[in-house]
LUMKE-997307 format. One record per residue (C-alpha): residue number from 1; residue in one letter; chain; x, y, z. Coordinates in nm, 2 decimals. Example, Ala and Ser with C-alpha at 12.3 -4.5 7.8 and 13.67 -1.06 7.14 Angstrom:
# LUMKE-997307
1 | a | A | 1.23 | -0.45 | 0.78
2 | s | A | 1.37 | -0.11 | 0.71
END
This chain:
# LUMKE-997307
1 | m | A | 0.00 | 0.00 | 0.00
2 | h | A | 0.12 | 0.35 | -0.08
3 | n | A | 0.14 | 0.61 | 0.19
4 | r | A | -0.12 | 0.86 | 0.08
5 | f | A | -0.31 | 1.16 | 0.19
6 | t | A | -0.65 | 1.29 | 0.08
7 | y | A | -0.72 | 1.66 | 0.07
8 | i | A | -1.06 | 1.73 | -0.08
9 | l | A | -1.20 | 2.08 | -0.11
10 | l | A | -1.59 | 2.09 | -0.13
11 | g | A | -1.77 | 2.39 | -0.24
12 | l | A | -1.91 | 2.58 | -0.55
13 | f | A | -1.66 | 2.72 | -0.80
14 | a | A | -1.79 | 2.98 | -1.05
15 | t | A | -1.67 | 2.92 | -1.40
16 | l | A | -1.59 | 3.20 | -1.64
17 | f | A | -1.85 | 3.25 | -1.92
18 | v | A | -1.82 | 3.40 | -2.26
19 | a | A | -2.07 | 3.69 | -2.35
20 | c | A | -2.13 | 3.87 | -2.67
21 | g | A | -2.10 | 4.25 | -2.64
22 | s | A | -2.26 | 4.31 | -2.99
23 | i | A | -2.36 | 4.10 | -3.29
24 | y | A | -2.32 | 4.12 | -3.66
25 | d | A | -2.63 | 4.06 | -3.89
26 | n | A | -2.51 | 3.71 | -3.94
27 | g | A | -2.52 | 3.63 | -3.57
28 | e | A | -2.15 | 3.63 | -3.52
29 | c | A | -2.00 | 3.80 | -3.21
30 | l | A | -1.83 | 4.14 | -3.27
31 | s | A | -1.64 | 4.09 | -2.94
32 | t | A | -1.64 | 3.85 | -2.66
33 | e | A | -1.56 | 3.98 | -2.32
34 | h | A | -1.50 | 4.34 | -2.21
35 | k | A | -1.22 | 4.36 | -1.97
36 | i | A | -1.03 | 4.63 | -1.79
37 | t | A | -0.68 | 4.60 | -1.63
38 | f | A | -0.51 | 4.82 | -1.39
39 | r | A | -0.24 | 4.85 | -1.13
40 | v | A | -0.30 | 4.95 | -0.77
41 | s | A | -0.06 | 5.18 | -0.56
42 | v | A | -0.04 | 5.36 | -0.24
43 | s | A | 0.03 | 5.71 | -0.38
44 | n | A | 0.26 | 5.96 | -0.21
45 | t | A | 0.03 | 6.24 | -0.34
46 | g | A | -0.28 | 6.09 | -0.17
47 | t | A | -0.29 | 6.35 | 0.12
48 | r | A | -0.08 | 6.64 | 0.22
49 | t | A | 0.02 | 6.75 | 0.57
50 | t | A | -0.07 | 7.12 | 0.60
51 | w | A | 0.00 | 7.20 | 0.97
52 | g | A | 0.32 | 7.37 | 0.90
53 | d | A | 0.54 | 7.06 | 0.98
54 | d | A | 0.81 | 7.03 | 0.72
55 | y | A | 0.85 | 6.65 | 0.71
56 | n | A | 0.87 | 6.42 | 0.41
57 | s | A | 0.64 | 6.14 | 0.36
58 | t | A | 0.72 | 5.82 | 0.55
59 | l | A | 0.73 | 5.47 | 0.40
60 | g | A | 0.46 | 5.21 | 0.49
61 | n | A | 0.57 | 4.86 | 0.60
62 | s | A | 0.43 | 4.53 | 0.45
63 | f | A | 0.12 | 4.54 | 0.68
64 | d | A | 0.06 | 4.91 | 0.61
65 | n | A | 0.04 | 4.83 | 0.23
66 | l | A | -0.13 | 4.49 | 0.26
67 | i | A | -0.46 | 4.43 | 0.05
68 | r | A | -0.64 | 4.11 | 0.14
69 | l | A | -0.78 | 3.96 | -0.19
70 | d | A | -1.06 | 3.80 | 0.02
71 | a | A | -1.19 | 4.14 | 0.11
72 | l | A | -1.15 | 4.33 | -0.22
73 | r | A | -1.42 | 4.47 | -0.45
74 | v | A | -1.39 | 4.67 | -0.77
75 | a | A | -1.71 | 4.86 | -0.86
76 | i | A | -1.81 | 5.06 | -1.16
77 | l | A | -1.99 | 5.40 | -1.07
78 | d | A | -2.18 | 5.64 | -1.27
79 | a | A | -1.93 | 5.94 | -1.33
80 | a | A | -2.20 | 6.20 | -1.28
81 | t | A | -2.41 | 6.06 | -1.00
82 | n | A | -2.18 | 5.80 | -0.84
83 | a | A | -2.46 | 5.55 | -0.85
84 | h | A | -2.34 | 5.20 | -0.82
85 | i | A | -2.38 | 5.02 | -1.16
86 | g | A | -2.22 | 4.69 | -1.07
87 | n | A | -1.91 | 4.51 | -0.97
88 | v | A | -1.60 | 4.41 | -1.18
89 | e | A | -1.64 | 4.03 | -1.21
90 | k | A | -1.38 | 3.74 | -1.24
91 | l | A | -1.12 | 3.95 | -1.08
92 | m | A | -0.77 | 3.81 | -1.12
93 | h | A | -0.42 | 3.93 | -1.05
94 | w | A | -0.06 | 3.83 | -1.14
95 | s | A | 0.30 | 3.96 | -1.12
96 | e | A | 0.45 | 4.18 | -1.38
97 | g | A | 0.79 | 4.20 | -1.22
98 | e | A | 0.95 | 4.25 | -0.88
99 | n | A | 0.68 | 4.40 | -0.64
100 | i | A | 0.46 | 4.51 | -0.94
101 | y | A | 0.12 | 4.35 | -0.98
102 | r | A | -0.17 | 4.39 | -1.22
103 | f | A | -0.54 | 4.32 | -1.18
104 | v | A | -0.78 | 4.23 | -1.46
105 | g | A | -1.16 | 4.19 | -1.45
106 | d | A | -1.46 | 4.16 | -1.66
107 | v | A | -1.73 | 4.42 | -1.71
108 | t | A | -1.92 | 4.25 | -1.99
109 | s | A | -2.24 | 4.20 | -1.80
110 | l | A | -2.28 | 4.56 | -1.68
111 | n | A | -2.42 | 4.68 | -2.01
112 | l | A | -2.19 | 4.99 | -2.02
113 | t | A | -2.18 | 5.24 | -2.31
114 | a | A | -1.85 | 5.26 | -2.50
115 | g | A | -1.68 | 5.59 | -2.49
116 | r | A | -1.87 | 5.72 | -2.19
117 | d | A | -1.69 | 5.82 | -1.87
118 | y | A | -1.73 | 5.59 | -1.56
119 | k | A | -1.56 | 5.58 | -1.22
120 | v | A | -1.36 | 5.26 | -1.13
121 | a | A | -1.37 | 5.23 | -0.76
122 | v | A | -1.15 | 4.99 | -0.55
123 | y | A | -1.27 | 4.90 | -0.19
124 | a | A | -1.00 | 4.71 | -0.02
125 | n | A | -0.99 | 4.53 | 0.32
126 | c | A | -1.36 | 4.61 | 0.39
127 | v | A | -1.70 | 4.48 | 0.32
128 | a | A | -1.84 | 4.74 | 0.07
129 | a | A | -2.21 | 4.81 | 0.06
130 | e | A | -2.37 | 4.94 | -0.25
131 | d | A | -2.45 | 5.27 | -0.10
132 | n | A | -2.08 | 5.33 | -0.03
133 | q | A | -2.14 | 5.41 | 0.33
134 | m | A | -1.90 | 5.15 | 0.47
135 | s | A | -1.76 | 5.13 | 0.81
136 | f | A | -1.52 | 4.91 | 1.00
137 | d | A | -1.45 | 4.82 | 1.35
138 | y | A | -1.12 | 4.94 | 1.49
139 | t | A | -1.01 | 4.61 | 1.59
140 | s | A | -0.98 | 4.50 | 1.23
141 | l | A | -0.66 | 4.73 | 1.21
142 | d | A | -0.47 | 4.49 | 1.45
143 | s | A | -0.17 | 4.36 | 1.25
144 | k | A | -0.24 | 4.02 | 1.39
145 | s | A | -0.60 | 3.98 | 1.25
146 | g | A | -0.67 | 4.20 | 0.96
147 | a | A | -0.57 | 4.48 | 0.73
148 | i | A | -0.63 | 4.86 | 0.69
149 | p | A | -0.94 | 4.96 | 0.49
150 | m | A | -0.85 | 5.15 | 0.18
151 | w | A | -1.03 | 5.32 | -0.11
152 | g | A | -0.94 | 5.45 | -0.44
153 | v | A | -1.10 | 5.58 | -0.75
154 | k | A | -1.02 | 5.67 | -1.11
155 | q | A | -1.25 | 5.82 | -1.37
156 | v | A | -1.19 | 5.70 | -1.72
157 | a | A | -1.38 | 5.66 | -2.06
158 | l | A | -1.43 | 5.29 | -2.11
159 | s | A | -1.37 | 5.18 | -2.46
160 | l | A | -1.52 | 4.83 | -2.39
161 | t | A | -1.25 | 4.66 | -2.60
162 | e | A | -1.14 | 4.32 | -2.52
163 | n | A | -0.89 | 4.43 | -2.26
164 | q | A | -0.85 | 4.81 | -2.18
165 | d | A | -0.56 | 4.92 | -1.96
166 | i | A | -0.69 | 5.21 | -1.75
167 | g | A | -0.35 | 5.28 | -1.57
168 | t | A | -0.29 | 5.31 | -1.19
169 | i | A | -0.54 | 5.36 | -0.93
170 | s | A | -0.41 | 5.52 | -0.61
171 | m | A | -0.53 | 5.39 | -0.27
172 | l | A | -0.60 | 5.60 | 0.04
173 | r | A | -0.59 | 5.44 | 0.38
174 | a | A | -0.89 | 5.49 | 0.60
175 | a | A | -0.69 | 5.51 | 0.93
176 | a | A | -0.40 | 5.69 | 1.09
177 | k | A | -0.08 | 5.54 | 1.20
178 | v | A | 0.05 | 5.63 | 1.54
179 | e | A | 0.41 | 5.53 | 1.63
180 | v | A | 0.58 | 5.57 | 1.97
181 | n | A | 0.96 | 5.52 | 1.99
182 | l | A | 1.24 | 5.54 | 2.25
183 | g | A | 1.52 | 5.76 | 2.15
184 | e | A | 1.89 | 5.68 | 2.19
185 | a | A | 1.90 | 5.87 | 2.52
186 | m | A | 1.64 | 5.62 | 2.67
187 | a | A | 1.88 | 5.31 | 2.64
188 | d | A | 1.80 | 5.23 | 3.01
189 | y | A | 1.43 | 5.19 | 2.94
190 | t | A | 1.19 | 4.97 | 2.75
191 | i | A | 0.83 | 5.03 | 2.65
192 | h | A | 0.58 | 4.81 | 2.85
193 | s | A | 0.26 | 4.95 | 2.70
194 | v | A | 0.10 | 5.25 | 2.52
195 | t | A | -0.28 | 5.30 | 2.57
196 | i | A | -0.52 | 5.56 | 2.44
197 | n | A | -0.79 | 5.71 | 2.66
198 | v | A | -1.07 | 5.75 | 2.40
199 | l | A | -1.12 | 5.67 | 2.03
200 | n | A | -1.39 | 5.62 | 1.77
201 | r | A | -1.49 | 5.26 | 1.75
202 | y | A | -1.57 | 5.28 | 1.38
203 | g | A | -1.45 | 5.48 | 1.08
204 | y | A | -1.57 | 5.54 | 0.72
205 | s | A | -1.38 | 5.36 | 0.45
206 | l | A | -1.45 | 5.64 | 0.21
207 | p | A | -1.30 | 5.99 | 0.28
208 | n | A | -1.49 | 6.32 | 0.27
209 | g | A | -1.52 | 6.44 | -0.08
210 | w | A | -1.51 | 6.09 | -0.23
211 | n | A | -1.81 | 6.17 | -0.46
212 | s | A | -1.66 | 6.49 | -0.61
213 | v | A | -1.33 | 6.37 | -0.74
214 | a | A | -1.22 | 6.19 | -1.06
215 | n | A | -0.91 | 6.05 | -0.90
216 | t | A | -0.79 | 5.95 | -0.55
217 | t | A | -0.50 | 6.20 | -0.58
218 | e | A | -0.74 | 6.49 | -0.58
219 | i | A | -0.83 | 6.42 | -0.21
220 | v | A | -0.61 | 6.63 | 0.01
221 | r | A | -0.57 | 6.64 | 0.39
222 | d | A | -0.76 | 6.97 | 0.44
223 | n | A | -1.08 | 6.80 | 0.34
224 | s | A | -1.03 | 6.43 | 0.36
225 | m | A | -1.14 | 6.37 | 0.72
226 | r | A | -1.48 | 6.19 | 0.76
227 | e | A | -1.52 | 6.10 | 1.12
228 | y | A | -1.77 | 5.83 | 1.21
229 | r | A | -1.87 | 5.95 | 1.56
230 | s | A | -1.87 | 5.64 | 1.77
231 | l | A | -1.70 | 5.75 | 2.09
232 | y | A | -1.54 | 5.46 | 2.29
233 | t | A | -1.34 | 5.44 | 2.61
234 | p | A | -1.20 | 5.10 | 2.62
235 | t | A | -1.13 | 4.94 | 2.95
236 | g | A | -0.76 | 4.97 | 3.02
237 | g | A | -0.71 | 5.14 | 2.67
238 | v | A | -0.62 | 4.99 | 2.34
239 | h | A | -0.32 | 4.77 | 2.36
240 | f | A | -0.14 | 4.64 | 2.06
241 | e | A | 0.18 | 4.42 | 2.10
242 | p | A | 0.48 | 4.63 | 2.02
243 | n | A | 0.71 | 4.55 | 1.73
244 | s | A | 0.99 | 4.56 | 1.99
245 | e | A | 1.06 | 4.68 | 2.34
246 | r | A | 1.15 | 5.02 | 2.18
247 | q | A | 0.86 | 5.08 | 1.95
248 | q | A | 0.48 | 5.06 | 1.98
249 | i | A | 0.24 | 5.11 | 1.69
250 | l | A | -0.13 | 5.18 | 1.69
251 | y | A | -0.36 | 5.21 | 1.40
252 | l | A | -0.67 | 5.43 | 1.47
253 | p | A | -0.99 | 5.55 | 1.29
254 | e | A | -1.02 | 5.92 | 1.24
255 | y | A | -1.09 | 6.12 | 1.55
256 | s | A | -1.17 | 6.50 | 1.60
257 | n | A | -0.95 | 6.64 | 1.89
258 | t | A | -1.05 | 6.99 | 1.77
259 | d | A | -1.43 | 6.94 | 1.85
260 | p | A | -1.50 | 7.10 | 2.18
261 | l | A | -1.78 | 6.85 | 2.24
262 | t | A | -1.55 | 6.55 | 2.24
263 | p | A | -1.28 | 6.46 | 2.50
264 | m | A | -0.91 | 6.52 | 2.38
265 | a | A | -0.74 | 6.19 | 2.28
266 | s | A | -0.42 | 6.13 | 2.48
267 | m | A | -0.20 | 5.82 | 2.54
268 | t | A | -0.06 | 5.68 | 2.85
269 | v | A | 0.29 | 5.53 | 2.84
270 | v | A | 0.43 | 5.27 | 3.08
271 | l | A | 0.81 | 5.23 | 3.07
272 | k | A | 1.03 | 4.98 | 3.24
273 | d | A | 1.37 | 5.06 | 3.39
274 | k | A | 1.66 | 4.82 | 3.40
275 | s | A | 1.54 | 4.68 | 3.73
276 | g | A | 1.21 | 4.60 | 3.57
277 | t | A | 1.02 | 4.87 | 3.77
278 | q | A | 0.72 | 5.00 | 3.58
279 | i | A | 0.69 | 5.38 | 3.55
280 | t | A | 0.36 | 5.51 | 3.43
281 | f | A | 0.33 | 5.85 | 3.25
282 | a | A | -0.06 | 5.91 | 3.24
283 | d | A | -0.19 | 6.10 | 2.94
284 | a | A | 0.17 | 6.19 | 2.84
285 | l | A | 0.13 | 6.20 | 2.47
286 | s | A | -0.12 | 6.43 | 2.30
287 | f | A | -0.19 | 6.52 | 1.94
288 | g | A | -0.07 | 6.89 | 1.91
289 | r | A | 0.22 | 7.11 | 1.83
290 | y | A | 0.53 | 7.04 | 2.04
291 | s | A | 0.82 | 7.28 | 2.12
292 | a | A | 1.13 | 7.21 | 2.31
293 | g | A | 1.00 | 6.87 | 2.39
294 | k | A | 0.67 | 6.99 | 2.55
295 | l | A | 0.32 | 7.02 | 2.42
296 | v | A | 0.22 | 7.39 | 2.34
297 | e | A | -0.10 | 7.45 | 2.55
298 | g | A | -0.41 | 7.51 | 2.34
299 | t | A | -0.29 | 7.33 | 2.03
300 | a | A | -0.47 | 7.03 | 1.91
301 | y | A | -0.44 | 6.81 | 1.59
302 | d | A | -0.72 | 6.59 | 1.46
303 | i | A | -0.64 | 6.22 | 1.40
304 | v | A | -0.67 | 6.20 | 1.01
305 | r | A | -0.67 | 5.91 | 0.78
306 | n | A | -0.35 | 5.82 | 0.59
307 | n | A | -0.15 | 6.04 | 0.82
308 | y | A | 0.15 | 5.92 | 1.02
309 | y | A | 0.21 | 6.05 | 1.37
310 | q | A | 0.54 | 5.97 | 1.54
311 | f | A | 0.63 | 6.04 | 1.90
312 | n | A | 1.00 | 6.00 | 1.99
313 | i | A | 1.06 | 5.99 | 2.37
314 | t | A | 1.40 | 6.16 | 2.41
315 | g | A | 1.41 | 6.20 | 2.79
316 | i | A | 1.24 | 6.22 | 3.12
317 | s | A | 1.23 | 6.57 | 3.29
318 | g | A | 0.93 | 6.62 | 3.50
319 | g | A | 0.75 | 6.40 | 3.25
320 | l | A | 0.84 | 6.28 | 2.91
321 | t | A | 1.03 | 6.49 | 2.66
322 | i | A | 0.89 | 6.45 | 2.32
323 | d | A | 1.01 | 6.49 | 1.96
324 | y | A | 0.68 | 6.50 | 1.76
325 | k | A | 0.64 | 6.45 | 1.39
326 | v | A | 0.34 | 6.45 | 1.15
327 | a | A | 0.38 | 6.32 | 0.80
328 | d | A | 0.20 | 6.18 | 0.50
329 | w | A | 0.20 | 5.80 | 0.52
330 | s | A | 0.28 | 5.66 | 0.18
331 | e | A | 0.47 | 5.38 | 0.02
332 | g | A | 0.66 | 5.63 | -0.21
333 | g | A | 0.61 | 5.46 | -0.54
334 | n | A | 0.47 | 5.14 | -0.68
335 | w | A | 0.28 | 4.95 | -0.43
336 | d | A | 0.50 | 4.68 | -0.25
337 | y | A | 0.27 | 4.40 | -0.16
338 | g | A | 0.50 | 4.30 | 0.13
339 | e | A | 0.39 | 3.95 | 0.24
340 | f | A | 0.14 | 3.94 | -0.05
341 | a | A | 0.38 | 3.79 | -0.33
342 | y | A | 0.20 | 3.62 | -0.60
343 | p | A | 0.35 | 3.27 | -0.64
344 | t | A | 0.60 | 3.19 | -0.91
345 | y | A | 0.50 | 2.86 | -1.08
346 | h | A | 0.47 | 2.68 | -1.41
347 | n | A | 0.14 | 2.75 | -1.59
348 | p | A | -0.01 | 2.53 | -1.73
349 | v | A | 0.06 | 2.21 | -1.53
350 | l | A | 0.22 | 1.95 | -1.74
351 | p | A | 0.11 | 1.61 | -1.85
352 | d | A | 0.35 | 1.31 | -1.82
353 | d | A | 0.47 | 1.30 | -2.18
354 | i | A | 0.59 | 1.66 | -2.19
355 | y | A | 0.76 | 1.65 | -1.84
356 | n | A | 0.93 | 1.32 | -1.94
357 | s | A | 1.05 | 1.46 | -2.26
358 | g | A | 1.28 | 1.70 | -2.08
359 | v | A | 1.18 | 1.98 | -2.30
360 | i | A | 0.97 | 2.21 | -2.08
361 | s | A | 0.88 | 2.54 | -2.24
362 | s | A | 0.68 | 2.83 | -2.09
363 | n | A | 0.41 | 2.79 | -2.35
364 | p | A | 0.39 | 2.41 | -2.43
365 | v | A | 0.14 | 2.26 | -2.68
366 | i | A | -0.07 | 2.00 | -2.49
367 | t | A | -0.26 | 1.75 | -2.70
368 | t | A | -0.34 | 1.49 | -2.42
369 | s | A | -0.71 | 1.50 | -2.32
370 | p | A | -0.75 | 1.50 | -1.93
371 | v | A | -0.90 | 1.16 | -1.86
372 | m | A | -0.87 | 0.88 | -1.61
373 | s | A | -1.01 | 0.54 | -1.55
374 | y | A | -1.07 | 0.29 | -1.27
375 | n | A | -0.84 | 0.00 | -1.23
376 | a | A | -0.90 | -0.24 | -0.93
377 | v | A | -0.56 | -0.41 | -0.96
378 | d | A | -0.33 | -0.12 | -1.02
379 | d | A | -0.52 | 0.20 | -0.92
380 | e | A | -0.26 | 0.44 | -1.05
381 | s | A | -0.21 | 0.28 | -1.38
382 | a | A | -0.47 | 0.50 | -1.55
383 | a | A | -0.49 | 0.80 | -1.31
384 | f | A | -0.48 | 1.15 | -1.44
385 | s | A | -0.11 | 1.24 | -1.38
386 | v | A | 0.04 | 1.58 | -1.41
387 | w | A | 0.35 | 1.78 | -1.29
388 | f | A | 0.36 | 2.09 | -1.09
389 | h | A | 0.65 | 2.33 | -1.01
390 | m | A | 0.63 | 2.63 | -0.78
391 | t | A | 0.96 | 2.82 | -0.69
392 | a | A | 0.85 | 3.12 | -0.49
393 | p | A | 0.78 | 3.28 | -0.25
394 | q | A | 1.00 | 3.08 | -0.01
395 | g | A | 0.78 | 2.85 | 0.21
396 | q | A | 0.45 | 2.92 | 0.01
397 | e | A | 0.21 | 2.63 | 0.07
398 | w | A | -0.01 | 2.50 | -0.21
399 | t | A | -0.28 | 2.24 | -0.23
400 | p | A | -0.43 | 2.03 | -0.51
401 | s | A | -0.81 | 2.01 | -0.48
402 | l | A | -1.11 | 1.84 | -0.63
403 | i | A | -1.43 | 2.05 | -0.65
404 | n | A | -1.76 | 1.89 | -0.55
405 | q | A | -1.62 | 1.54 | -0.54
406 | s | A | -1.64 | 1.28 | -0.26
407 | e | A | -1.31 | 1.15 | -0.12
408 | s | A | -1.48 | 0.80 | -0.14
409 | d | A | -1.48 | 0.83 | -0.52
410 | y | A | -1.15 | 1.00 | -0.60
411 | q | A | -0.82 | 1.05 | -0.43
412 | i | A | -0.53 | 1.29 | -0.48
413 | r | A | -0.18 | 1.16 | -0.44
414 | v | A | 0.14 | 1.37 | -0.45
415 | y | A | 0.49 | 1.26 | -0.50
416 | k | A | 0.82 | 1.45 | -0.47
417 | n | A | 1.13 | 1.29 | -0.61
418 | g | A | 0.94 | 0.96 | -0.64
419 | e | A | 0.84 | 0.96 | -0.27
420 | p | A | 0.49 | 1.00 | -0.15
421 | i | A | 0.39 | 1.32 | 0.04
422 | t | A | 0.22 | 1.22 | 0.36
423 | e | A | 0.12 | 1.57 | 0.49
424 | p | A | -0.03 | 1.87 | 0.30
425 | s | A | 0.22 | 2.10 | 0.47
426 | q | A | 0.50 | 1.93 | 0.27
427 | m | A | 0.37 | 2.08 | -0.05
428 | v | A | 0.57 | 2.41 | -0.05
429 | a | A | 0.76 | 2.62 | -0.30
430 | s | A | 1.09 | 2.46 | -0.39
431 | s | A | 1.32 | 2.37 | -0.68
432 | d | A | 1.16 | 2.03 | -0.71
433 | w | A | 0.87 | 1.93 | -0.94
434 | y | A | 0.58 | 1.75 | -0.78
435 | n | A | 0.39 | 1.46 | -0.95
436 | i | A | 0.01 | 1.49 | -0.88
437 | k | A | -0.21 | 1.19 | -0.96
438 | i | A | -0.60 | 1.19 | -0.94
439 | v | A | -0.71 | 0.83 | -0.87
440 | p | A | -1.06 | 0.71 | -0.94
441 | l | A | -1.19 | 0.47 | -0.67
442 | n | A | -1.55 | 0.41 | -0.79
443 | p | A | -1.61 | 0.22 | -1.12
444 | e | A | -1.96 | 0.35 | -1.12
445 | r | A | -1.85 | 0.70 | -1.19
446 | v | A | -1.79 | 0.65 | -1.56
447 | g | A | -1.87 | 0.97 | -1.75
448 | t | A | -1.82 | 1.20 | -1.45
449 | v | A | -1.64 | 1.52 | -1.50
450 | v | A | -1.41 | 1.61 | -1.22
451 | k | A | -1.29 | 1.96 | -1.17
452 | f | A | -0.92 | 1.98 | -1.05
453 | g | A | -0.76 | 2.29 | -0.92
454 | i | A | -0.45 | 2.41 | -0.72
455 | s | A | -0.50 | 2.67 | -0.45
456 | h | A | -0.25 | 2.86 | -0.23
457 | k | A | -0.27 | 3.02 | 0.11
458 | a | A | -0.06 | 3.32 | 0.20
459 | s | A | 0.06 | 3.38 | 0.55
460 | w | A | -0.17 | 3.68 | 0.60
461 | m | A | -0.49 | 3.50 | 0.49
462 | h | A | -0.76 | 3.41 | 0.74
463 | e | A | -0.81 | 3.05 | 0.83
464 | g | A | -1.02 | 2.87 | 0.57
465 | t | A | -0.94 | 3.13 | 0.28
466 | r | A | -0.75 | 3.02 | -0.02
467 | l | A | -0.70 | 3.14 | -0.37
468 | y | A | -0.69 | 2.93 | -0.70
469 | l | A | -0.39 | 2.94 | -0.92
470 | l | A | -0.42 | 2.97 | -1.31
471 | i | A | -0.31 | 2.61 | -1.41
472 | n | A | -0.49 | 2.56 | -1.74
473 | g | A | -0.29 | 2.80 | -1.94
474 | k | A | -0.34 | 3.17 | -1.98
475 | a | A | -0.70 | 3.32 | -1.97
476 | d | A | -0.69 | 3.38 | -2.35
477 | a | A | -0.52 | 3.05 | -2.44
478 | i | A | -0.65 | 2.75 | -2.25
479 | a | A | -0.39 | 2.48 | -2.28
480 | w | A | -0.57 | 2.16 | -2.18
481 | p | A | -0.80 | 2.05 | -2.46
482 | n | A | -1.17 | 1.96 | -2.38
483 | s | A | -1.12 | 2.12 | -2.04
484 | g | A | -1.37 | 2.40 | -2.02
485 | n | A | -1.30 | 2.78 | -2.04
486 | d | A | -1.18 | 2.85 | -1.68
487 | p | A | -0.80 | 2.88 | -1.65
488 | k | A | -0.82 | 2.79 | -1.28
489 | i | A | -0.94 | 2.44 | -1.32
490 | i | A | -0.88 | 2.13 | -1.54
491 | e | A | -1.19 | 1.93 | -1.62
492 | i | A | -1.10 | 1.55 | -1.61
493 | i | A | -1.34 | 1.29 | -1.75
494 | q | A | -1.35 | 0.94 | -1.60
495 | q | A | -1.37 | 0.69 | -1.87
END
């Protein structure tokens, strides 16, 4: 008996369809699908700091720039009224080079008018309602559990060609980043905790003025704040685990410190000295103008989206001495996906004959029909057998899956260097090719069409979330014959 494992993924999988945009008199399609393609970036012109503080933009880290693809929606809006027309469908993404990624999606079913202006709106890391009045709970900003809600828009005349490139859509984060650091003079201390006394529990994903601009870059700090008044005083404050003992980072929804009807937001800092003694500085950090290390009385700054607030503790003299900076919070160029690196792998997966020939091209001609049959004596003799190769990112896990099939009828077996893989966690990016076999176990399933796919799970995805890879050739050049028109699956017939 072979060592084997079975990993069956149950669930529905929507297949791509072909629609006809317009028709000749003879009934032939003038075009098939209408697609748009675009890049996404966190632009350094998204907001401006206008409080007289002369600081450059600060770079975002991998979490700051993260977009969860399981919480991403791209919508088409009417350019004049901002009415929601519909969503871009069949959204896919791929790498164009180092840290440069492109999205492509289908707008065929939206019945748009060629040559007319529309707004393409991207809602990231949030559940987007059609009325565009979205909110999020501040706990979703914890780097251990979520990502920062973002929004971006670009107005463009859609040509409704087969694949229109609309350029780059800049994204604006819907939260502020607050960073507390210990300066060099504080070498004898570490940060135990930083807590805030009051905040808004929720925040709007869309900024003020979202409905009056044709491009995200037209939103400026002076009019971008859109506070979701939801005052909240957490018990013991909000505590995020520090990046280190010398730095603490909080991500906060927008909050009005200049409104006389709301309490001023301030932060309490607890330090530890070398002996381990805790020293508490209550309400020591405020959002306002600092001079000579001290807060200038009567000054207050609002906590505004996509802005970065840095408190550097430089000493203790009757309280904390602070070096305070406010800056735009940007990536500073093309968006670096950080932990989101789309896997590098061979597409399409290869049949035995091409792999065994030793001539492996990037665009092979596959003539083998995807079939398999039952054999009670040697159950792998007529299995569907293919080869898969993923090289990056390092440690990336992947999983072969059958869609809507019972494990009592079919089994997946995977081999590496001729040895069976016994645990799904052993299927990771490496220089080795893997042999995947789909084995029929039920002779009564003759004529059944089995859908086979390969999914991957990035480190930042929530449990249970997976994304399917393109394994059946490219979207416009399906490689496996008689295997449907979805590049994410291969349809195998049991003979």
